[in-house]
Phi, psi and omega in degrees: 000126173203177177289153188299334180307329191255008183300314181292324178298316179298316181296316184291310187271323184266347181058038179235156181265115179280162177287334181221151182213174183297350171287358180065030171271139176085012179287325181076193180076216182077191184300327182264004180050051183293147178293137180176194184300317185293317181288331178290308187286339178262003178301143186269007178199160175302317181299317179295319180295317180295326176298322177299312180299320179291328176290343178264003182296140181284310181252355181082007183258352179199162180299160182286353175215141175266330183234149178241127176248125180231154172221171185295332177294324175295315187285320188246348182251316187235023178305316181285331179294320178300328181286342177300324182292337178263353176078019182223092181251010185298133175067017170285326174227137181230156181273137179218153177259116182234125181054037177080003180242139179277129178208163180266132180234174176298129183270176183297328181292337181301330189259002187244356181273174187296322178303316181288320179301324179282302192277310184289320183258010175062018180075011180298130178092346179285151186268326189232019177228129180227141173289137181238347181189149170217152177274181175290156175294155173219081184287001180256354179266159177301130185098302178298330180284356181247001185298309184293320179293323178296318180290322178298315179297320179300317181292318187280317187270332187236025175056038178278173179214064184242143181297134181266083182218166177270131180241187184307132178294318176247135178232135177250135180234151178245140175270122182228165177291320181088138178281137182267111178260117185211167178170184180282141178198145179298140177307138177086355179289127177276121183247129181234134175242135183214161176199150173272125181256127179253122181276172177295344177270004180084001179281141180243129173230162183259126171268129182220140175216140185229144172216171178240128181296141177213147181057034174081012181208169177223163178206132175227151175239126183239143187263348183261136167269154180259002186245012172086176182293163175235156181302139176088352180243185184300126180269071184287153179235019173237123189198169178298150177276352181183196179295159171292156170244124176256125179235142180200113184062235178265008181264137175214128178212155183269152182211125172267144180231128181276161177296326176297321177301313185294312187288328183264356182068034182289159178264138175235121186266127175224102181280135181241006181290137178289144182275000000 
C-alpha cells in the first residue's frame, strides 16, 4: 500500500503489485468512499485503516496489503491532497496569526490520520503495524524540507511532545497480527507497555501503548518481536533494543515477545494483580 504516485516504482524495483498506481487505479474514495490508498491513508484510526485493507483482501483470509510504504512528501507535503479524494479536507490547514501576519499552517487533522500516525509518529502505539526499515533523511527534498516545521507546529500549537528532528525520508511498515499481552489487573489500573526501537539508520524512538484495566483484567496488542526475524518471514532491520517494559502503578517488569507470537497473534499472559 502506498500513494498512487509510486505504484510503478514499486512494481519495477520491488517486483510487487501495489494497490494504487499512476494509472490512478486503486486510489479509492469518491462518492462511494471506495477502499483504496486515499481511504487508507486518511483513515482517522488504526481500526478504520485496517478495515480498508481487509476490504481490499483478495480471498478474505488476509489484509489486501502486507507492507505500507510512506515517504516525507506524503506525510508533510500532500497529506491534505490525499484527503481531496475522500472529499473531507476540513482542518488539514488552518489560518493562524504569527508575528502579526495571517498565514495557513498545518491544522489538527494533519496529525491524526493514518499517514501521520505511521510516518510522523513512527507508528508508536499502533497495534498491528510496525516499522521494518527507513531510508536516510532528506531535508532538501520536497516533504523532507517541511518535517521539522511540521513537528514544531505540532508541539507549539497542539501541545505535542515530539522530537524536532529529521527522520527517514522513506519508511516501510509491515502489517502483522500482533502479540496479545494480557492478564489480571485491578480495575482502573493504568497499564503501559513500552520499548525503544532502533532503526537500520541507528535512530532510536520509543514505542508506547497504554490501556486501563477493567473487569479485573487488561489487554494490549503489540506488533514488535524482541527476538528478531525468523527464516521464511520478513527480514526486518528495525527492531526493539531489548525486552518490553510493562509498568502499572508501582509494578514494572520486562517481557520478551517472539516473532511467532507476533505473526500468529498468540497470547502472552502477564498478571499484574496484587497478591
